[in-house]
VOZA-190565 format. One line per 10 residues: number of its first residue (from 0); for each residue x negated, y negated, z negated of C-alpha. Coordinates in Angstrom, 1 decimal. Layout:
REM VOZA-190565
NUM> X/Y/Z ~ ...
END
This chain:
REM VOZA-190565
0> -127.1/-143.2/-5.8 ~ -130.2/-144.6/-3.9 ~ -129.9/-145.8/-0.1 ~ -125.9/-147.0/-0.8 ~ -124.7/-150.3/-1.7 ~ -121.7/-152.1/-1.8 ~ -121.4/-155.5/-0.4 ~ -119.2/-158.1/-2.0 ~ -117.9/-161.5/-0.2 ~ -118.5/-164.4/-2.3
10> -116.8/-167.7/-1.0 ~ -115.2/-171.3/-2.0 ~ -112.1/-172.1/-4.2 ~ -109.2/-169.7/-4.3 ~ -111.0/-167.7/-1.4 ~ -113.0/-165.8/-4.6 ~ -111.7/-162.2/-4.0 ~ -114.4/-160.4/-6.6 ~ -113.3/-163.0/-9.7 ~ -112.3/-160.3/-12.0
20> -115.2/-158.1/-11.7 ~ -117.2/-161.5/-11.8 ~ -115.7/-162.1/-15.4 ~ -117.0/-158.8/-17.1 ~ -120.0/-157.4/-14.8 ~ -123.0/-159.2/-16.4 ~ -125.5/-158.4/-13.0 ~ -122.6/-160.1/-10.3 ~ -122.6/-163.2/-13.2 ~ -126.3/-163.5/-12.9
30> -126.3/-162.5/-9.0 ~ -123.7/-165.9/-8.7 ~ -125.5/-168.0/-10.8 ~ -128.3/-168.4/-8.0 ~ -125.9/-169.2/-5.2 ~ -125.6/-172.6/-4.2 ~ -121.9/-173.7/-4.7 ~ -121.9/-176.5/-2.2 ~ -122.2/-173.9/0.6 ~ -119.1/-173.0/2.5
40> -120.4/-170.2/4.1 ~ -119.1/-166.9/2.5 ~ -122.0/-164.9/0.5 ~ -122.3/-161.2/0.4 ~ -123.7/-159.1/-2.5 ~ -125.0/-155.2/-1.6 ~ -125.4/-153.8/-4.5 ~ -128.0/-150.6/-4.2 ~ -129.0/-147.5/-6.3 ~ -125.6/-147.7/-8.5
50> -126.1/-144.8/-10.6 ~ -123.2/-142.6/-9.8 ~ -122.9/-144.0/-6.3 ~ -119.5/-145.4/-5.2 ~ -117.0/-143.0/-7.1 ~ -118.9/-144.8/-10.0 ~ -118.4/-148.2/-8.9 ~ -115.0/-148.0/-8.3 ~ -114.1/-146.6/-11.6 ~ -116.0/-149.9/-13.1
60> -114.0/-152.0/-10.5 ~ -110.4/-150.6/-11.3 ~ -111.6/-151.2/-14.9 ~ -112.0/-154.7/-13.8 ~ -108.6/-154.9/-12.1 ~ -106.6/-153.2/-14.5 ~ -105.9/-150.4/-12.4 ~ -105.8/-147.2/-14.9 ~ -108.2/-144.8/-14.6 ~ -109.3/-141.0/-15.5
70> -112.1/-140.2/-17.7 ~ -113.6/-136.7/-18.9 ~ -116.7/-135.0/-19.3 ~ -117.0/-134.9/-15.6 ~ -117.6/-138.3/-15.1 ~ -118.2/-139.8/-17.9 ~ -122.1/-140.1/-17.6 ~ -121.6/-141.6/-14.2 ~ -119.3/-144.3/-15.5 ~ -121.4/-144.9/-18.3
80> -124.5/-145.6/-16.0 ~ -123.0/-147.6/-13.1 ~ -121.4/-149.8/-16.2 ~ -125.0/-150.0/-17.7 ~ -126.2/-151.3/-15.0 ~ -123.5/-154.0/-14.3 ~ -123.7/-154.8/-17.4 ~ -120.5/-154.9/-18.5 ~ -121.6/-155.5/-22.3 ~ -119.6/-157.4/-25.3
90> -121.2/-160.1/-24.4 ~ -120.2/-160.6/-21.3 ~ -116.6/-159.9/-22.3 ~ -114.8/-158.6/-25.2 ~ -113.5/-155.6/-24.8 ~ -115.7/-154.6/-21.9 ~ -116.1/-151.0/-19.8 ~ -119.1/-150.0/-22.4 ~ -117.7/-150.3/-25.3 ~ -114.4/-148.7/-23.9
100> -116.7/-145.5/-22.5 ~ -119.2/-145.6/-25.8 ~ -115.4/-144.8/-27.8 ~ -114.1/-142.2/-25.3 ~ -117.5/-140.5/-25.9 ~ -117.4/-140.4/-29.9 ~ -113.8/-140.2/-30.1 ~ -113.1/-137.1/-27.5 ~ -116.2/-135.6/-25.7 ~ -118.3/-134.7/-28.8
110> -115.5/-133.1/-30.8 ~ -114.6/-130.9/-28.4 ~ -116.6/-127.8/-27.5 ~ -117.5/-127.4/-23.5 ~ -117.1/-131.5/-23.1 ~ -120.5/-131.5/-24.7 ~ -122.3/-129.0/-22.1 ~ -121.0/-130.7/-19.1 ~ -121.6/-133.8/-20.4 ~ -125.2/-132.4/-20.8
120> -125.2/-130.9/-17.1 ~ -124.0/-134.5/-15.9 ~ -126.7/-135.8/-16.9 ~ -129.2/-133.3/-15.6 ~ -127.5/-134.3/-12.0 ~ -127.5/-138.3/-11.8 ~ -131.4/-138.6/-13.1 ~ -133.2/-136.7/-16.2 ~ -131.6/-136.5/-20.1 ~ -134.7/-138.0/-21.1
130> -132.9/-140.7/-19.7 ~ -130.0/-140.6/-21.9 ~ -131.0/-140.3/-25.2 ~ -128.4/-141.8/-26.8 ~ -126.2/-139.3/-24.7 ~ -128.5/-136.2/-24.9 ~ -129.1/-136.1/-28.5 ~ -125.7/-137.0/-30.0 ~ -124.2/-134.2/-27.3 ~ -126.5/-131.6/-28.8
140> -126.5/-131.8/-32.3 ~ -122.6/-131.4/-31.3 ~ -123.3/-128.5/-30.0 ~ -125.7/-127.1/-32.5 ~ -123.3/-128.0/-35.1 ~ -120.1/-125.8/-33.5 ~ -123.3/-122.9/-32.8 ~ -123.9/-122.5/-36.7 ~ -120.2/-122.5/-37.7 ~ -118.9/-119.5/-39.0
150> -117.4/-117.1/-36.2 ~ -114.2/-116.8/-38.4 ~ -113.2/-121.0/-38.3 ~ -114.0/-121.1/-34.1 ~ -110.7/-121.2/-31.9 ~ -111.1/-118.1/-29.7 ~ -111.4/-120.1/-26.0 ~ -114.6/-120.1/-24.4 ~ -116.2/-118.4/-21.8 ~ -117.2/-114.6/-22.6
160> -117.3/-111.9/-20.3 ~ -120.0/-109.8/-22.1 ~ -119.9/-106.3/-20.4 ~ -117.5/-103.7/-22.7 ~ -115.0/-106.3/-24.3 ~ -112.2/-106.5/-24.0 ~ -110.7/-109.6/-25.6 ~ -107.2/-108.1/-26.3 ~ -108.7/-105.1/-28.8 ~ -110.6/-108.0/-30.7
170> -108.5/-110.5/-32.8 ~ -111.7/-111.8/-34.2 ~ -114.6/-113.9/-32.5 ~ -117.4/-111.8/-31.7 ~ -120.6/-114.0/-33.1 ~ -122.0/-114.8/-29.3 ~ -119.5/-116.4/-28.2 ~ -121.5/-119.6/-27.5 ~ -124.3/-117.7/-25.2 ~ -122.5/-117.8/-22.0
180> -121.8/-121.7/-22.3 ~ -125.0/-122.6/-23.8 ~ -127.1/-120.6/-21.0 ~ -125.6/-122.9/-18.5 ~ -127.9/-126.0/-19.8 ~ -130.7/-127.2/-18.1 ~ -134.2/-124.7/-19.2 ~ -135.5/-127.8/-21.8 ~ -132.2/-128.3/-23.1 ~ -131.6/-124.7/-24.1
190> -135.3/-124.3/-25.5 ~ -134.9/-127.1/-27.5 ~ -131.1/-126.0/-28.8 ~ -132.3/-122.5/-29.7 ~ -135.9/-123.9/-31.0 ~ -132.9/-126.6/-33.3 ~ -130.9/-123.1/-34.0 ~ -134.3/-120.9/-35.3 ~ -135.2/-123.0/-37.3 ~ -132.2/-123.8/-39.1
200> -132.6/-119.7/-40.3 ~ -128.9/-119.7/-40.4 ~ -128.1/-116.9/-37.6 ~ -129.8/-113.4/-37.1 ~ -132.5/-112.9/-34.5 ~ -130.8/-110.3/-32.5 ~ -128.8/-113.4/-31.7 ~ -131.0/-115.7/-30.5 ~ -132.3/-112.9/-28.7 ~ -128.7/-112.2/-26.9
210> -128.8/-116.0/-25.9 ~ -132.0/-115.7/-24.4 ~ -130.1/-112.1/-22.7 ~ -127.5/-114.0/-21.2 ~ -129.6/-116.7/-20.6 ~ -132.4/-114.3/-18.4 ~ -129.6/-112.5/-16.4 ~ -128.2/-115.9/-15.6 ~ -131.4/-117.6/-14.0 ~ -133.9/-115.1/-13.5
220> -133.4/-112.4/-10.1 ~ -131.9/-109.0/-10.8 ~ -134.4/-106.4/-10.2 ~ -132.1/-104.2/-9.4 ~ -132.4/-106.2/-5.9 ~ -135.9/-106.8/-5.6 ~ -136.4/-104.4/-3.0 ~ -133.9/-106.1/-0.7 ~ -135.5/-109.8/-1.5 ~ -138.9/-108.6/-1.0
230> -137.9/-107.0/2.2 ~ -135.5/-109.5/3.8 ~ -136.5/-112.9/3.1 ~ -139.8/-115.0/2.0 ~ -139.9/-115.9/-1.5 ~ -140.4/-119.6/-1.3 ~ -143.1/-121.1/-3.5 ~ -140.6/-123.6/-5.4 ~ -137.9/-120.8/-6.5 ~ -140.9/-118.9/-7.8
240> -142.3/-121.8/-9.5 ~ -138.8/-122.0/-11.4 ~ -138.6/-118.2/-11.8 ~ -141.9/-118.6/-13.4 ~ -141.3/-121.3/-16.1 ~ -138.0/-119.7/-17.2 ~ -139.7/-116.4/-17.8 ~ -142.9/-118.0/-19.5 ~ -140.3/-120.1/-21.5 ~ -138.4/-117.3/-22.5
250> -140.9/-114.8/-23.3 ~ -142.3/-117.9/-25.7 ~ -139.2/-118.3/-27.4 ~ -138.3/-114.5/-28.2 ~ -138.0/-114.2/-32.0 ~ -141.2/-112.2/-34.1 ~ -138.6/-109.8/-36.1 ~ -138.2/-106.2/-34.9 ~ -135.3/-105.9/-32.6 ~ -134.5/-109.3/-32.2
260> -134.5/-107.9/-28.4 ~ -133.9/-104.7/-27.4 ~ -136.8/-102.8/-25.2 ~ -134.6/-102.9/-22.1 ~ -134.8/-106.2/-21.6 ~ -138.4/-106.6/-22.8 ~ -139.5/-104.0/-19.6 ~ -136.3/-105.8/-18.1 ~ -138.5/-108.9/-17.8 ~ -141.8/-107.0/-17.2
270> -140.3/-106.3/-13.9 ~ -139.3/-109.9/-12.6 ~ -143.3/-110.8/-14.3 ~ -144.5/-108.0/-11.7 ~ -142.0/-109.5/-9.0 ~ -142.7/-113.0/-9.0 ~ -146.4/-112.9/-10.2 ~ -146.3/-114.1/-13.7 ~ -149.6/-115.3/-15.9 ~ -151.5/-112.6/-16.8
280> -150.6/-113.5/-21.0 ~ -146.9/-113.8/-20.2 ~ -147.6/-110.4/-18.7 ~ -149.7/-109.0/-21.6 ~ -147.3/-110.1/-24.3 ~ -144.6/-108.3/-22.4 ~ -146.3/-105.0/-22.4 ~ -147.5/-105.2/-25.7 ~ -143.7/-106.1/-27.2 ~ -141.8/-103.4/-24.5
290> -144.6/-100.9/-25.9 ~ -143.4/-101.1/-29.6 ~ -139.8/-100.6/-28.3 ~ -140.7/-98.3/-25.7 ~ -138.3/-95.1/-27.6 ~ -135.4/-97.3/-26.6 ~ -135.9/-97.5/-22.5 ~ -134.8/-95.2/-20.4 ~ -136.8/-93.2/-17.0 ~ -135.6/-96.4/-14.5
300> -136.9/-98.8/-17.2 ~ -140.0/-97.7/-16.3 ~ -140.2/-97.9/-12.6 ~ -141.9/-100.9/-12.1 ~ -142.1/-101.5/-8.3 ~ -145.5/-103.1/-7.0 ~ -145.4/-106.2/-5.7 ~ -147.1/-105.4/-2.8 ~ -145.2/-102.7/-1.7 ~ -141.5/-102.5/-3.3
310> -141.4/-98.7/-2.3 ~ -144.3/-97.5/-5.2 ~ -144.1/-97.9/-8.3 ~ -147.0/-99.7/-10.8 ~ -148.5/-96.9/-12.7 ~ -151.2/-98.4/-14.4 ~ -147.9/-101.1/-16.1 ~ -146.5/-98.2/-17.8 ~ -150.3/-96.6/-18.6 ~ -150.1/-99.9/-20.8
320> -146.6/-99.9/-22.0 ~ -147.4/-96.2/-23.1 ~ -150.4/-97.5/-24.8 ~ -149.0/-99.9/-26.7 ~ -146.6/-97.7/-27.9 ~ -149.2/-94.6/-28.9 ~ -151.2/-97.6/-30.7 ~ -148.3/-97.6/-33.7 ~ -149.9/-94.0/-34.6 ~ -153.7/-95.2/-35.1
330> -152.4/-96.5/-38.4 ~ -151.3/-95.1/-41.8 ~ -147.4/-94.3/-41.7 ~ -146.0/-95.0/-45.2 ~ -143.8/-91.7/-46.3 ~ -140.4/-93.5/-45.3 ~ -141.5/-94.3/-41.7 ~ -143.0/-91.0/-41.1 ~ -140.1/-89.7/-40.0 ~ -138.7/-92.5/-38.3
340> -141.8/-92.9/-35.9 ~ -142.2/-88.9/-35.0 ~ -138.3/-89.6/-33.9 ~ -139.4/-92.3/-31.7 ~ -142.8/-90.1/-30.7 ~ -140.3/-87.5/-29.5 ~ -137.7/-89.9/-27.7 ~ -140.6/-91.2/-25.6 ~ -142.3/-87.7/-25.0 ~ -138.6/-87.1/-23.3
350> -138.6/-90.3/-21.6 ~ -142.0/-90.1/-20.4 ~ -141.4/-86.6/-19.0 ~ -138.2/-87.7/-17.1 ~ -140.6/-90.8/-15.3 ~ -143.7/-88.1/-14.6 ~ -140.9/-86.2/-12.5 ~ -140.1/-89.1/-10.2 ~ -143.8/-90.5/-9.6 ~ -144.2/-86.1/-9.4
360> -142.6/-86.9/-5.4 ~ -145.4/-89.5/-4.2 ~ -147.1/-87.5/-1.8 ~ -150.4/-90.1/-2.9 ~ -150.7/-89.7/-6.0 ~ -153.7/-88.0/-6.8 ~ -153.7/-84.8/-9.1 ~ -155.7/-86.0/-11.7 ~ -154.2/-89.3/-11.9 ~ -151.1/-87.2/-12.3
370> -152.2/-85.0/-14.9 ~ -154.4/-87.6/-16.8 ~ -150.4/-89.3/-17.4 ~ -149.2/-86.0/-18.4 ~ -152.3/-85.4/-21.0 ~ -151.7/-89.1/-22.3 ~ -149.0/-87.5/-24.8 ~ -150.8/-85.6/-27.8 ~ -149.2/-82.2/-28.3 ~ -146.7/-83.0/-31.5
380> -145.0/-85.3/-28.9 ~ -143.4/-82.4/-27.0 ~ -141.5/-80.2/-28.6 ~ -140.4/-78.5/-26.0 ~ -141.7/-78.3/-22.4 ~ -139.1/-77.8/-20.2 ~ -139.6/-81.2/-18.9 ~ -142.6/-81.2/-18.5 ~ -142.5/-77.7/-16.5 ~ -140.3/-79.8/-13.8
390> -142.4/-82.6/-13.4 ~ -145.3/-80.4/-12.8 ~ -143.6/-77.9/-10.3 ~ -142.6/-81.1/-8.9 ~ -145.7/-82.3/-7.8 ~ -146.7/-78.7/-7.4 ~ -143.8/-78.6/-5.0 ~ -144.6/-81.8/-2.7 ~ -147.8/-81.3/-2.8 ~ -148.4/-77.8/-1.2
400> -152.2/-78.4/-0.6 ~ -153.5/-77.8/-3.5 ~ -156.5/-76.3/-4.7 ~ -156.5/-73.2/-6.9 ~ -158.4/-75.2/-9.4 ~ -156.1/-77.9/-9.3 ~ -153.0/-76.1/-9.7 ~ -154.7/-74.3/-12.5 ~ -155.6/-77.5/-14.2 ~ -151.8/-78.6/-13.9
410> -150.1/-75.3/-15.4 ~ -152.8/-75.5/-18.2 ~ -150.6/-77.9/-19.6 ~ -147.6/-76.1/-20.2 ~ -147.3/-73.9/-23.3 ~ -144.9/-70.9/-22.5 ~ -144.0/-70.7/-26.0 ~ -142.8/-74.6/-26.0 ~ -140.5/-73.4/-22.6 ~ -136.5/-72.5/-23.1
420> -135.5/-69.1/-22.3 ~ -134.4/-70.6/-19.0 ~ -136.9/-72.3/-18.1 ~ -139.5/-69.6/-18.3 ~ -136.9/-67.9/-15.9 ~ -137.3/-70.1/-13.4 ~ -141.4/-70.3/-14.3 ~ -141.7/-66.5/-13.9 ~ -140.1/-66.5/-10.9 ~ -142.0/-69.5/-9.2
430> -144.3/-68.8/-6.5 ~ -146.2/-72.2/-7.0 ~ -147.6/-71.1/-10.0 ~ -151.0/-69.2/-10.6 ~ -150.9/-65.9/-11.1 ~ -152.5/-66.3/-14.6 ~ -149.4/-68.9/-16.0 ~ -146.7/-65.9/-14.9 ~ -148.9/-63.6/-16.9 ~ -148.6/-65.8/-20.2
440> -145.0/-66.4/-19.0 ~ -144.5/-62.5/-19.0 ~ -146.3/-62.5/-22.7 ~ -144.1/-64.5/-24.0 ~ -140.7/-62.9/-22.7 ~ -141.8/-59.6/-24.3 ~ -142.8/-61.1/-27.7 ~ -139.1/-63.0/-28.3 ~ -137.2/-60.5/-26.0 ~ -135.4/-58.1/-29.3
450> -136.7/-54.4/-29.1 ~ -134.4/-52.0/-26.9 ~ -134.6/-48.9/-26.3 ~ -132.2/-46.7/-23.7 ~ -131.7/-42.8/-23.9 ~ -133.3/-42.5/-20.3 ~ -136.6/-44.7/-20.9 ~ -139.6/-43.2/-22.9 ~ -141.6/-46.1/-23.6 ~ -145.7/-44.7/-24.0
460> -146.6/-48.3/-25.7 ~ -147.6/-48.1/-29.4 ~ -148.1/-50.7/-31.3 ~ -151.8/-51.1/-33.0 ~ -153.8/-52.3/-36.0 ~ -155.2/-55.5/-33.3 ~ -151.6/-55.7/-31.9 ~ -150.8/-57.5/-34.9 ~ -154.0/-60.2/-34.9 ~ -153.9/-60.6/-31.1
470> -153.6/-64.5/-30.2 ~ -149.8/-66.1/-29.0 ~ -151.2/-68.1/-26.5 ~ -151.7/-66.4/-23.6 ~ -156.3/-66.5/-24.4 ~ -158.3/-64.2/-22.7 ~ -158.4/-62.4/-25.7 ~ -154.7/-61.5/-26.2 ~ -154.6/-60.9/-22.2 ~ -157.3/-58.2/-23.2
480> -155.1/-56.7/-25.7 ~ -152.2/-56.2/-23.8 ~ -154.2/-54.3/-21.0 ~ -155.2/-51.1/-22.9 ~ -154.3/-49.3/-20.0 ~ -153.0/-49.1/-16.6 ~ -150.4/-46.8/-18.0 ~ -149.6/-48.6/-21.4 ~ -149.3/-51.6/-19.1 ~ -146.8/-50.5/-16.7
490> -144.8/-49.0/-20.5 ~ -144.6/-52.9/-21.4 ~ -143.3/-53.8/-17.9 ~ -140.1/-51.5/-17.5 ~ -139.6/-52.5/-21.3 ~ -138.7/-56.1/-19.9 ~ -135.9/-55.3/-17.6 ~ -135.0/-55.1/-14.0 ~ -135.2/-58.5/-13.4 ~ -136.8/-60.1/-9.8
500> -139.5/-61.7/-11.9 ~ -140.3/-58.0/-12.5 ~ -140.5/-57.2/-8.7 ~ -142.5/-59.9/-8.0 ~ -145.4/-58.9/-10.2 ~ -144.7/-55.1/-9.1 ~ -145.8/-56.4/-5.3 ~ -149.0/-58.6/-7.2 ~ -150.4/-55.7/-9.4 ~ -152.0/-53.8/-6.5
510> -154.6/-56.5/-6.2 ~ -155.2/-57.0/-10.0 ~ -156.5/-53.8/-10.5 ~ -158.9/-53.8/-7.7 ~ -160.4/-56.9/-9.0 ~ -160.2/-55.1/-12.2 ~ -163.1/-53.8/-14.0 ~ -163.6/-51.2/-16.8 ~ -165.1/-52.1/-20.1 ~ -164.3/-49.3/-22.7
520> -160.8/-48.8/-22.6 ~ -159.7/-52.5/-21.9 ~ -159.2/-53.9/-19.1 ~ -160.4/-57.4/-18.1 ~ -158.2/-59.4/-16.0 ~ -160.2/-61.7/-13.4 ~ -158.2/-65.1/-12.4
END
């Protein structure tokens, strides 16, 4: 302990009080050998910077006086450091303190599980683990040996609080039983242990990934608490530097095998990287890896707050992640992987459309940016457009001042044929949609409605050969075929039922007819 010392007085003859200490402490013998023995004045010896401080010196003194002491992994490092400082070696006295401590270390500490971990923690607190290679390396070897032990041979009495695990419901030891205890170690020690275990190739990559997950949860800030941390207290440079070091080390240790860590964990690290201002290379690696596993994410995982404004989300980061996901489809896909890949694409489409619904609530998000995001997925990704419709409707609701052209551009992204009956019914009655979209929805609704004829109604509609060739995507050509005559159009409307949507169309029909131009026996509707 620096700036602290212990004063020992030395007198002549029978007044020599520290005699037992002199017998076993080589350092004190050297000090006393330089003192003039003819002096009758007591001499004070001040011992400064004793490793472990006064408590460690007290253990050494009690040993010299034959007083029983209690040793454990918690005070072993302090005791042996002080004993070495005092030169309590075998050359000074047989059966000295250092030899006793080394025997205790080999016979007890190295044979346990938590004891080597506690010992390594004590080394880090006292000085540095590089200063005690004879302690650190044996402890690490002991830990690694036990990690590689088959779980069936492990006595289950260690720290394990993983979510969803109940010891009462499990009689076997979980494979990751060691991860929480090892996560208590200093980063350098942890990295050395994980690297050594990985080099043996005796444990699956997913198990090493779980160890990294546990360490990250314990030593990195929780992304869920980022908002409060940014608004309440300033982030110190020392804390940021520590978090950057931990994050970059964890990213560098992630096994290259696919699935070694989850996509959600990678996106969590990306959030932390954005929060602490990690290096561009670290962010790029996280974007690349999380893009490969984007189908494992949830909508909340994509909500990455901006460091400058935690109330807004980093859309650019999500775009980069999505781009890396789509890169997988730009290469030749083996037939055995095609089904899995297209399933991943469908899951990502649902996740991304839900993400669009969230960011659509941002009143400052430009319509061009929102449209580009919605168009970033290929057409084959969305098997249905309900979620996309909800995202566009949310944007229209939050941006009521959009021009007609802007609303039309957004609604052109919706394929009416891919909407469910419930979504079509909602959209037909939606005043925020352009009239052209409403007409297309009505045509799809009529095409898919079962043919029902009531005795009190006589349909004037006739099926012509041209009707069989009409387009199915609401094009201008399809609209012209639907408008054989004004009477024919009314007859078709009656066939769709008495819904509120039809009454809405009836109100809007007059201005449509006024804008129509006669062209033979067809009516062309202008938008």
